[in-house]
TORPA-4810 file (N, C-alpha, C, O; in nm, 3 decimals):
<nodes>
NODE_1_1.149_-5.078_1.542_1.152_-5.045_1.401_1.048_-5.127_1.323_0.984_-5.075_1.232_M
NODE_2_1.032_-5.254_1.360_0.934_-5.339_1.291_0.792_-5.287_1.308_0.710_-5.301_1.218_N
NODE_3_0.764_-5.226_1.422_0.629_-5.174_1.447_0.601_-5.053_1.359_0.489_-5.034_1.311_Y
NODE_4_0.703_-4.970_1.338_0.686_-4.855_1.248_0.665_-4.902_1.104_0.589_-4.841_1.029_L
NODE_5_0.732_-5.010_1.067_0.710_-5.067_0.934_0.569_-5.123_0.920_0.507_-5.111_0.814_L
NODE_6_0.518_-5.183_1.027_0.381_-5.233_1.025_0.283_-5.116_1.007_0.188_-5.127_0.930_L
NODE_7_0.307_-5.006_1.078_0.222_-4.888_1.064_0.224_-4.837_0.921_0.119_-4.810_0.863_T
NODE_8_0.343_-4.824_0.864_0.356_-4.777_0.725_0.291_-4.876_0.629_0.227_-4.836_0.532_A
NODE_9_0.307_-5.006_0.656_0.245_-5.107_0.571_0.094_-5.099_0.571_0.031_-5.116_0.467_G
NODE_10_0.035_-5.073_0.687_-0.111_-5.058_0.695_-0.157_-4.940_0.611_-0.255_-4.949_0.537_V
NODE_11_-0.085_-4.828_0.622_-0.121_-4.708_0.544_-0.111_-4.736_0.394_-0.201_-4.701_0.318_I
NODE_12_-0.003_-4.799_0.352_0.016_-4.829_0.210_-0.086_-4.931_0.159_-0.139_-4.916_0.049_L
NODE_13_-0.112_-5.033_0.238_-0.211_-5.133_0.198_-0.350_-5.070_0.188_-0.424_-5.097_0.093_L
NODE_14_-0.385_-4.988_0.285_-0.513_-4.917_0.280_-0.523_-4.835_0.151_-0.625_-4.839_0.082_H
NODE_15_-0.418_-4.760_0.121_-0.420_-4.675_0.001_-0.435_-4.757_-0.126_-0.511_-4.720_-0.216_S
NODE_16_-0.363_-4.867_-0.135_-0.371_-4.951_-0.254_-0.507_-5.016_-0.272_-0.563_-5.014_-0.382_G
NODE_17_-0.560_-5.074_-0.165_-0.691_-5.140_-0.173_-0.800_-5.037_-0.198_-0.893_-5.062_-0.275_V
NODE_18_-0.790_-4.920_-0.134_-0.888_-4.814_-0.156_-0.888_-4.768_-0.301_-0.994_-4.750_-0.360_R
NODE_19_-0.770_-4.748_-0.359_-0.761_-4.705_-0.500_-0.824_-4.809_-0.591_-0.898_-4.776_-0.684_E
NODE_20_-0.794_-4.936_-0.566_-0.851_-5.044_-0.646_-1.003_-5.045_-0.637_-1.072_-5.049_-0.739_Y
NODE_21_-1.056_-5.042_-0.514_-1.201_-5.046_-0.495_-1.267_-4.922_-0.555_-1.375_-4.931_-0.612_A
NODE_22_-1.203_-4.807_-0.541_-1.262_-4.684_-0.592_-1.268_-4.684_-0.745_-1.364_-4.633_-0.803_D
NODE_23_-1.168_-4.740_-0.810_-1.168_-4.747_-0.957_-1.260_-4.855_-1.010_-1.329_-4.834_-1.110_R
NODE_24_-1.262_-4.970_-0.945_-1.331_-5.087_-1.000_-1.482_-5.087_-0.976_-1.557_-5.134_-1.062_K
NODE_25_-1.528_-5.038_-0.863_-1.668_-5.055_-0.826_-1.744_-4.923_-0.826_-1.692_-4.819_-0.786_Y
NODE_26_-1.869_-4.930_-0.871_-1.957_-4.814_-0.869_-2.014_-4.797_-0.729_-2.025_-4.894_-0.653_A
NODE_27_-2.051_-4.674_-0.694_-2.109_-4.650_-0.563_-2.250_-4.707_-0.556_-2.327_-4.697_-0.651_R
NODE_28_-2.283_-4.766_-0.441_-2.418_-4.814_-0.416_-2.454_-4.946_-0.481_-2.569_-4.990_-0.470_G
NODE_29_-2.361_-5.011_-0.550_-2.389_-5.140_-0.614_-2.325_-5.250_-0.530_-2.209_-5.240_-0.491_V
NODE_30_-2.402_-5.355_-0.502_-2.352_-5.466_-0.420_-2.284_-5.571_-0.507_-2.332_-5.604_-0.615_E
NODE_31_-2.171_-5.621_-0.459_-2.095_-5.726_-0.527_-2.066_-5.835_-0.425_-1.965_-5.826_-0.354_H
NODE_32_-2.151_-5.939_-0.414_-2.130_-6.044_-0.314_-2.001_-6.123_-0.340_-1.967_-6.150_-0.455_P
NODE_33_-1.932_-6.159_-0.234_-1.812_-6.241_-0.244_-1.832_-6.363_-0.155_-1.839_-6.351_-0.032_R
NODE_34_-1.841_-6.480_-0.219_-1.858_-6.604_-0.144_-1.733_-6.688_-0.157_-1.637_-6.648_-0.223_D
NODE_35_-1.732_-6.805_-0.094_-1.614_-6.891_-0.095_-1.576_-6.936_-0.236_-1.458_-6.939_-0.269_L
NODE_36_-1.674_-6.970_-0.320_-1.643_-7.014_-0.456_-1.572_-6.904_-0.533_-1.472_-6.929_-0.601_K
NODE_37_-1.624_-6.783_-0.522_-1.566_-6.671_-0.596_-1.428_-6.635_-0.542_-1.337_-6.606_-0.621_R
NODE_38_-1.410_-6.638_-0.411_-1.281_-6.603_-0.353_-1.174_-6.708_-0.384_-1.056_-6.675_-0.393_L
NODE_39_-1.216_-6.834_-0.401_-1.121_-6.942_-0.429_-1.098_-6.963_-0.578_-1.026_-7.056_-0.617_C
NODE_40_-1.157_-6.879_-0.662_-1.133_-6.889_-0.805_-1.227_-6.981_-0.879_-1.209_-7.001_-0.999_G
NODE_41_-1.326_-7.038_-0.814_-1.423_-7.124_-0.881_-1.525_-7.034_-0.949_-1.574_-6.938_-0.889_V
NODE_42_-1.557_-7.064_-1.075_-1.650_-6.977_-1.146_-1.785_-6.977_-1.076_-1.832_-7.080_-1.027_S
NODE_43_-1.846_-6.862_-1.072_-1.973_-6.844_-1.003_-2.082_-6.826_-1.107_-2.066_-6.742_-1.196_H
NODE_44_-2.192_-6.900_-1.099_-2.297_-6.884_-1.199_-2.357_-6.744_-1.193_-2.372_-6.686_-1.086_P
NODE_45_-2.390_-6.690_-1.311_-2.452_-6.557_-1.318_-2.590_-6.563_-1.253_-2.667_-6.656_-1.277_H
NODE_46_-2.619_-6.464_-1.173_-2.749_-6.459_-1.107_-2.837_-6.361_-1.182_-2.839_-6.241_-1.151_R
NODE_47_-2.909_-6.411_-1.280_-2.993_-6.327_-1.364_-3.099_-6.256_-1.280_-3.147_-6.309_-1.180_A
NODE_48_-3.133_-6.136_-1.322_-3.237_-6.062_-1.254_-3.187_-5.978_-1.139_-3.266_-5.912_-1.071_G
NODE_49_-3.057_-5.979_-1.115_-3.002_-5.902_-1.004_-2.884_-5.817_-1.053_-2.771_-5.838_-1.009_H
NODE_50_-2.907_-5.722_-1.144_-2.796_-5.644_-1.200_-2.729_-5.553_-1.098_-2.615_-5.513_-1.117_P
NODE_51_-2.798_-5.519_-0.990_-2.740_-5.429_-0.891_-2.714_-5.498_-0.758_-2.718_-5.434_-0.653_H
NODE_52_-2.687_-5.626_-0.762_-2.656_-5.699_-0.640_-2.778_-5.761_-0.577_-2.891_-5.739_-0.621_G
NODE_53_-2.753_-5.839_-0.474_-2.857_-5.917_-0.410_-2.854_-5.886_-0.261_-2.747_-5.876_-0.202_I
NODE_54_-2.968_-5.872_-0.201_-2.976_-5.857_-0.056_-3.001_-5.996_0.002_-3.096_-6.064_-0.036_K
NODE_55_-2.914_-6.036_0.094_-2.923_-6.169_0.152_-2.985_-6.162_0.290_-2.972_-6.061_0.360_Y
NODE_56_-3.051_-6.270_0.330_-3.107_-6.275_0.466_-2.995_-6.281_0.569_-2.877_-6.290_0.535_P
NODE_57_-3.032_-6.277_0.694_-2.937_-6.270_0.804_-2.832_-6.380_0.798_-2.718_-6.359_0.841_C
NODE_58_-2.866_-6.496_0.747_-2.772_-6.607_0.739_-2.662_-6.585_0.638_-2.564_-6.659_0.639_G
NODE_59_-2.675_-6.485_0.550_-2.572_-6.458_0.452_-2.562_-6.564_0.345_-2.452_-6.589_0.295_G
NODE_60_-2.671_-6.628_0.307_-2.668_-6.733_0.206_-2.709_-6.677_0.070_-2.807_-6.604_0.059_K
NODE_61_-2.634_-6.711_-0.032_-2.669_-6.676_-0.169_-2.774_-6.775_-0.217_-2.794_-6.879_-0.153_A
NODE_62_-2.842_-6.745_-0.327_-2.946_-6.837_-0.375_-2.898_-6.980_-0.398_-2.977_-7.073_-0.388_P
NODE_63_-2.769_-6.999_-0.430_-2.718_-7.135_-0.450_-2.667_-7.196_-0.320_-2.598_-7.298_-0.322_D
NODE_64_-2.700_-7.135_-0.205_-2.666_-7.181_-0.071_-2.516_-7.174_-0.042_-2.469_-7.240_0.051_E
NODE_65_-2.439_-7.097_-0.119_-2.300_-7.074_-0.088_-2.293_-6.959_0.011_-2.347_-6.852_-0.017_T
NODE_66_-2.228_-6.976_0.126_-2.224_-6.866_0.223_-2.150_-6.745_0.169_-2.040_-6.757_0.115_P
NODE_67_-2.210_-6.630_0.182_-2.148_-6.505_0.141_-2.062_-6.456_0.257_-2.111_-6.442_0.369_V
NODE_68_-1.936_-6.430_0.230_-1.843_-6.388_0.334_-1.853_-6.237_0.356_-1.860_-6.190_0.470_I
NODE_69_-1.852_-6.163_0.248_-1.868_-6.018_0.258_-1.925_-5.967_0.126_-1.926_-6.037_0.025_F
NODE_70_-1.971_-5.843_0.129_-2.028_-5.781_0.011_-1.950_-5.652_-0.015_-1.936_-5.568_0.074_I
NODE_71_-1.899_-5.637_-0.136_-1.832_-5.513_-0.172_-1.939_-5.412_-0.211_-2.021_-5.437_-0.299_I
NODE_72_-1.937_-5.299_-0.144_-2.030_-5.191_-0.172_-1.961_-5.060_-0.137_-1.940_-5.029_-0.019_E
NODE_73_-1.925_-4.983_-0.238_-1.848_-4.861_-0.217_-1.938_-4.748_-0.165_-2.051_-4.729_-0.210_K
NODE_74_-1.884_-4.675_-0.067_-1.957_-4.563_-0.007_-1.857_-4.455_0.029_-1.753_-4.483_0.088_Y
NODE_75_-1.888_-4.331_-0.004_-1.804_-4.217_0.033_-1.855_-4.162_0.166_-1.960_-4.098_0.171_Y
NODE_76_-1.779_-4.186_0.271_-1.819_-4.149_0.406_-1.755_-4.015_0.444_-1.634_-4.007_0.467_N
NODE_77_-1.836_-3.912_0.450_-1.787_-3.779_0.486_-1.790_-3.756_0.638_-1.733_-3.659_0.688_R
NODE_78_-1.855_-3.846_0.710_-1.865_-3.833_0.855_-1.773_-3.930_0.926_-1.684_-3.991_0.866_G
NODE_79_-1.796_-3.943_1.055_-1.720_-4.039_1.135_-1.788_-4.176_1.123_-1.867_-4.198_1.032_A
NODE_80_-1.758_-4.266_1.214_-1.820_-4.398_1.215_-1.972_-4.385_1.211_-2.029_-4.298_1.278_A
NODE_81_-2.036_-4.470_1.135_-2.181_-4.471_1.119_-2.233_-4.340_1.058_-2.349_-4.304_1.075_L
NODE_82_-2.145_-4.270_0.988_-2.179_-4.145_0.918_-2.216_-4.032_1.014_-2.285_-3.938_0.975_D
NODE_83_-2.171_-4.041_1.139_-2.197_-3.935_1.236_-2.129_-3.806_1.190_-2.018_-3.810_1.137_L
NODE_84_-2.192_-3.695_1.210_-2.141_-3.563_1.175_-2.108_-3.548_1.026_-2.019_-3.472_0.990_L
NODE_85_-2.180_-3.621_0.941_-2.151_-3.617_0.797_-2.174_-3.478_0.737_-2.119_-3.446_0.631_S
NODE_86_-2.254_-3.397_0.803_-2.277_-3.261_0.753_-2.173_-3.162_0.803_-2.177_-3.044_0.770_R
NODE_87_-2.080_-3.212_0.884_-1.974_-3.126_0.938_-1.838_-3.193_0.917_-1.770_-3.226_1.013_R
NODE_88_-1.797_-3.212_0.790_-1.671_-3.282_0.763_-1.549_-3.212_0.820_-1.451_-3.279_0.854_P
NODE_89_-1.552_-3.080_0.832_-1.438_-3.009_0.891_-1.421_-3.047_1.037_-1.309_-3.069_1.084_G
NODE_90_-1.532_-3.054_1.110_-1.526_-3.092_1.251_-1.478_-3.236_1.264_-1.401_-3.268_1.354_A
NODE_91_-1.524_-3.323_1.175_-1.481_-3.464_1.178_-1.331_-3.473_1.155_-1.262_-3.550_1.222_V
NODE_92_-1.280_-3.394_1.062_-1.137_-3.395_1.032_-1.055_-3.348_1.152_-0.952_-3.406_1.184_C
NODE_93_-1.101_-3.243_1.219_-1.030_-3.191_1.336_-1.033_-3.294_1.450_-0.931_-3.318_1.515_I
NODE_94_-1.150_-3.353_1.475_-1.160_-3.457_1.578_-1.071_-3.576_1.546_-1.003_-3.630_1.633_L
NODE_95_-1.073_-3.617_1.420_-0.993_-3.731_1.376_-0.844_-3.702_1.398_-0.772_-3.786_1.452_H
NODE_96_-0.799_-3.583_1.357_-0.659_-3.547_1.374_-0.621_-3.540_1.522_-0.512_-3.582_1.560_A
NODE_97_-0.710_-3.488_1.604_-0.683_-3.481_1.748_-0.671_-3.618_1.812_-0.580_-3.644_1.890_G
NODE_98_-0.765_-3.706_1.778_-0.760_-3.841_1.835_-0.639_-3.919_1.784_-0.577_-3.995_1.859_M
NODE_99_-0.604_-3.899_1.656_-0.487_-3.967_1.602_-0.359_-3.914_1.667_-0.266_-3.991_1.692_L
NODE_100_-0.354_-3.784_1.695_-0.238_-3.727_1.764_-0.223_-3.788_1.904_-0.112_-3.824_1.944_S
NODE_101_-0.334_-3.799_1.976_-0.330_-3.861_2.109_-0.285_-4.007_2.100_-0.205_-4.053_2.181_A
NODE_102_-0.338_-4.078_2.001_-0.298_-4.218_1.983_-0.150_-4.227_1.945_-0.080_-4.319_1.987_A
NODE_103_-0.102_-4.130_1.866_0.039_-4.127_1.830_0.130_-4.108_1.950_0.237_-4.169_1.958_G
NODE_104_0.089_-4.023_2.043_0.167_-4.001_2.166_0.170_-4.131_2.247_0.275_-4.172_2.296_V
NODE_105_0.055_-4.195_2.261_0.050_-4.324_2.334_0.138_-4.428_2.265_0.208_-4.504_2.332_C
NODE_106_0.134_-4.431_2.131_0.214_-4.525_2.052_0.363_-4.502_2.080_0.437_-4.598_2.101_Y
NODE_107_0.406_-4.376_2.081_0.547_-4.344_2.109_0.587_-4.391_2.248_0.696_-4.444_2.267_A
NODE_108_0.499_-4.372_2.344_0.529_-4.415_2.482_0.538_-4.568_2.490_0.626_-4.621_2.557_M
NODE_109_0.447_-4.636_2.422_0.448_-4.783_2.425_0.573_-4.836_2.355_0.633_-4.934_2.400_V
NODE_110_0.613_-4.771_2.246_0.732_-4.816_2.173_0.859_-4.802_2.256_0.951_-4.883_2.243_L
NODE_111_0.865_-4.701_2.343_0.985_-4.677_2.424_0.996_-4.775_2.540_1.105_-4.797_2.592_R
NODE_112_0.885_-4.833_2.582_0.886_-4.927_2.694_0.938_-5.063_2.647_0.912_-5.103_2.533_A
NODE_113_1.008_-5.133_2.732_1.057_-5.266_2.694_0.944_-5.368_2.690_0.848_-5.359_2.766_P
NODE_114_0.958_-5.466_2.600_0.860_-5.576_2.592_0.725_-5.533_2.542_0.713_-5.434_2.469_G
NODE_115_0.622_-5.606_2.581_0.483_-5.581_2.548_0.455_-5.572_2.397_0.403_-5.473_2.347_N
NODE_116_0.492_-5.678_2.329_0.475_-5.684_2.184_0.328_-5.674_2.143_0.297_-5.620_2.037_A
NODE_117_0.237_-5.724_2.226_0.095_-5.720_2.192_0.044_-5.576_2.185_-0.026_-5.540_2.090_L
NODE_118_0.077_-5.494_2.283_0.036_-5.354_2.282_0.103_-5.278_2.169_0.041_-5.192_2.106_S
NODE_119_0.229_-5.308_2.142_0.300_-5.240_2.034_0.239_-5.274_1.898_0.223_-5.187_1.812_K
NODE_120_0.205_-5.399_1.879_0.140_-5.440_1.754_0.003_-5.374_1.742_-0.034_-5.324_1.636_T
NODE_121_-0.071_-5.374_1.851_-0.202_-5.310_1.851_-0.195_-5.162_1.818_-0.273_-5.112_1.737_G
NODE_122_-0.103_-5.092_1.880_-0.089_-4.948_1.854_-0.042_-4.922_1.711_-0.082_-4.824_1.649_M
NODE_123_0.043_-5.010_1.658_0.088_-4.995_1.519_-0.031_-5.007_1.423_-0.043_-4.928_1.329_A
NODE_124_-0.117_-5.104_1.447_-0.236_-5.121_1.363_-0.332_-5.003_1.379_-0.385_-4.951_1.281_L
NODE_125_-0.355_-4.963_1.504_-0.448_-4.853_1.533_-0.402_-4.722_1.467_-0.481_-4.655_1.402_L
NODE_126_-0.276_-4.688_1.485_-0.224_-4.563_1.428_-0.217_-4.571_1.276_-0.247_-4.474_1.208_V
NODE_127_-0.177_-4.686_1.223_-0.173_-4.702_1.077_-0.311_-4.689_1.015_-0.328_-4.621_0.914_G
NODE_128_-0.410_-4.754_1.075_-0.547_-4.745_1.024_-0.603_-4.604_1.036_-0.666_-4.554_0.944_G
NODE_129_-0.579_-4.541_1.150_-0.626_-4.404_1.170_-0.559_-4.307_1.073_-0.624_-4.217_1.021_G
NODE_130_-0.430_-4.325_1.049_-0.358_-4.238_0.956_-0.406_-4.258_0.812_-0.417_-4.162_0.736_A
NODE_131_-0.435_-4.382_0.775_-0.487_-4.408_0.640_-0.619_-4.337_0.618_-0.640_-4.275_0.513_G
NODE_132_-0.708_-4.345_0.714_-0.837_-4.277_0.701_-0.821_-4.125_0.705_-0.890_-4.054_0.633_N
NODE_133_-0.730_-4.075_0.790_-0.709_-3.930_0.796_-0.652_-3.877_0.665_-0.689_-3.768_0.620_L
NODE_134_-0.562_-3.952_0.604_-0.509_-3.912_0.471_-0.623_-3.899_0.370_-0.626_-3.804_0.292_C
NODE_135_-0.715_-3.994_0.372_-0.832_-3.986_0.282_-0.912_-3.859_0.310_-0.951_-3.788_0.217_D
NODE_136_-0.937_-3.831_0.436_-1.017_-3.712_0.472_-0.948_-3.584_0.425_-1.013_-3.494_0.372_R
NODE_137_-0.818_-3.576_0.445_-0.745_-3.455_0.408_-0.732_-3.439_0.257_-0.744_-3.328_0.205_L
NODE_138_-0.708_-3.550_0.185_-0.686_-3.542_0.040_-0.815_-3.545_-0.041_-0.822_-3.481_-0.146_C
NODE_139_-0.915_-3.616_0.006_-1.038_-3.634_-0.072_-1.159_-3.564_-0.013_-1.255_-3.532_-0.084_R
NODE_140_-1.156_-3.541_0.116_-1.273_-3.484_0.184_-1.368_-3.590_0.234_-1.473_-3.557_0.290_G
NODE_141_-1.336_-3.716_0.215_-1.418_-3.829_0.259_-1.331_-3.954_0.266_-1.220_-3.957_0.212_Y
NODE_142_-1.381_-4.055_0.334_-1.316_-4.186_0.341_-1.393_-4.281_0.251_-1.516_-4.283_0.252_V
NODE_143_-1.320_-4.360_0.172_-1.385_-4.459_0.086_-1.401_-4.588_0.166_-1.303_-4.653_0.200_V
NODE_144_-1.526_-4.623_0.195_-1.557_-4.751_0.259_-1.603_-4.844_0.148_-1.668_-4.800_0.053_D
NODE_145_-1.571_-4.974_0.159_-1.596_-5.060_0.043_-1.638_-5.203_0.072_-1.648_-5.281_-0.022_Y
NODE_146_-1.663_-5.241_0.193_-1.718_-5.375_0.215_-1.800_-5.380_0.342_-1.782_-5.300_0.434_F
NODE_147_-1.891_-5.476_0.344_-1.975_-5.498_0.463_-1.999_-5.647_0.477_-1.976_-5.725_0.384_R
NODE_148_-2.045_-5.685_0.595_-2.070_-5.826_0.625_-2.221_-5.852_0.627_-2.295_-5.775_0.687_F
NODE_149_-2.267_-5.961_0.563_-2.411_-5.988_0.554_-2.464_-6.073_0.669_-2.562_-6.146_0.651_P
NODE_150_-2.403_-6.066_0.785_-2.447_-6.145_0.900_-2.467_-6.055_1.020_-2.419_-5.942_1.023_V
NODE_151_-2.537_-6.106_1.117_-2.559_-6.031_1.240_-2.686_-5.948_1.234_-2.767_-5.963_1.143_G
NODE_152_-2.702_-5.862_1.333_-2.822_-5.779_1.338_-2.830_-5.686_1.217_-2.728_-5.652_1.158_P
NODE_153_-2.950_-5.645_1.181_-2.971_-5.560_1.063_-2.885_-5.434_1.068_-2.828_-5.394_0.966_E
NODE_154_-2.875_-5.373_1.183_-2.796_-5.250_1.195_-2.649_-5.275_1.160_-2.586_-5.192_1.094_R
NODE_155_-2.595_-5.388_1.203_-2.456_-5.421_1.170_-2.440_-5.451_1.022_-2.340_-5.413_0.962_F
NODE_156_-2.536_-5.518_0.961_-2.527_-5.555_0.819_-2.525_-5.434_0.728_-2.482_-5.445_0.613_R
NODE_157_-2.571_-5.320_0.775_-2.574_-5.199_0.692_-2.443_-5.119_0.700_-2.422_-5.029_0.619_R
NODE_158_-2.356_-5.149_0.795_-2.233_-5.073_0.813_-2.132_-5.113_0.706_-2.105_-5.232_0.685_I
NODE_159_-2.076_-5.014_0.639_-1.976_-5.038_0.536_-1.840_-4.996_0.592_-1.826_-4.887_0.647_I
NODE_160_-1.741_-5.084_0.578_-1.609_-5.066_0.637_-1.504_-5.047_0.528_-1.532_-5.058_0.409_F
NODE_161_-1.382_-5.019_0.573_-1.265_-5.030_0.487_-1.155_-5.100_0.567_-1.173_-5.129_0.686_N
NODE_162_-1.043_-5.127_0.504_-0.935_-5.201_0.569_-0.883_-5.127_0.693_-0.853_-5.190_0.794_L
NODE_163_-0.872_-4.996_0.684_-0.823_-4.919_0.799_-0.916_-4.930_0.919_-0.870_-4.934_1.033_S
NODE_164_-1.046_-4.934_0.894_-1.142_-4.950_1.004_-1.114_-5.080_1.080_-1.115_-5.082_1.204_D
NODE_165_-1.090_-5.187_1.006_-1.061_-5.315_1.071_-0.930_-5.310_1.148_-0.919_-5.367_1.256_L
NODE_166_-0.830_-5.240_1.093_-0.702_-5.227_1.163_-0.717_-5.147_1.291_-0.658_-5.181_1.393_C
NODE_167_-0.797_-5.040_1.288_-0.821_-4.960_1.409_-0.890_-5.046_1.514_-0.851_-5.045_1.631_V
NODE_168_-0.992_-5.121_1.473_-1.066_-5.205_1.568_-0.976_-5.314_1.626_-0.970_-5.331_1.748_F
NODE_169_-0.907_-5.389_1.539_-0.818_-5.496_1.586_-0.705_-5.439_1.670_-0.667_-5.497_1.771_A
NODE_170_-0.651_-5.324_1.628_-0.543_-5.261_1.703_-0.585_-5.220_1.842_-0.511_-5.239_1.939_G
NODE_171_-0.705_-5.163_1.853_-0.756_-5.122_1.985_-0.772_-5.244_2.075_-0.736_-5.240_2.193_A
NODE_172_-0.826_-5.354_2.020_-0.841_-5.476_2.101_-0.706_-5.530_2.147_-0.690_-5.566_2.264_L
NODE_173_-0.610_-5.534_2.056_-0.477_-5.585_2.093_-0.406_-5.495_2.194_-0.342_-5.543_2.287_L
NODE_174_-0.419_-5.363_2.175_-0.355_-5.270_2.267_-0.413_-5.283_2.408_-0.339_-5.280_2.506_A
NODE_175_-0.544_-5.296_2.417_-0.607_-5.312_2.548_-0.571_-5.448_2.609_-0.542_-5.456_2.728_V
NODE_176_-0.572_-5.552_2.528_-0.535_-5.685_2.577_-0.390_-5.687_2.625_-0.359_-5.749_2.727_A
NODE_177_-0.303_-5.620_2.553_-0.162_-5.615_2.591_-0.136_-5.528_2.712_-0.037_-5.548_2.782_G
NODE_178_-0.223_-5.431_2.738_-0.203_-5.340_2.853_-0.218_-5.414_2.985_-0.160_-5.372_3.086_A
NODE_179_-0.295_-5.522_2.987_-0.314_-5.599_3.110_-0.195_-5.688_3.140_-0.177_-5.730_3.254_D
NODE_180_-0.115_-5.716_3.040_0.000_-5.806_3.057_0.121_-5.723_3.100_0.160_-5.627_3.033_K
NODE_181_0.178_-5.761_3.209_0.296_-5.688_3.259_0.417_-5.777_3.263_0.525_-5.733_3.302_K
</nodes>
């Protein structure tokens, strides 16, 4: 029962954070979030950068405060990395099919005794997938709203949402738990 609550919690949290980000932030505008800003310390205004700042690979702001993530809203009509963005109907069908398969696996894992790691992973994976599928069905797109300013250039351009992280973390936990008997 706790795992089903975790799944529902992921869906509700995704919906709440998505609504907040969608209302508060304009599309295509960068909003850096560093440790000072996240901890409530006032951040000096960075004049000359009304539409955000692009940081080098190290993720350092001009005042040398490390940037943890950048809020940047994007309406993703495709799958990961905007694949099939010109075919949103196909993406929705694929998404629903994969989520259905994951749901069947989740039900099987829940019925088996023990293996809390796989159960937690599947709860996160299905909750994240369901949150994104709800967006696709209700809006026609998924609202992605943050990215990380570190790593290779290709990775720094990817914009995520909370459900994406839950799917990724859930898949890792489910696979890690599958090896434990």
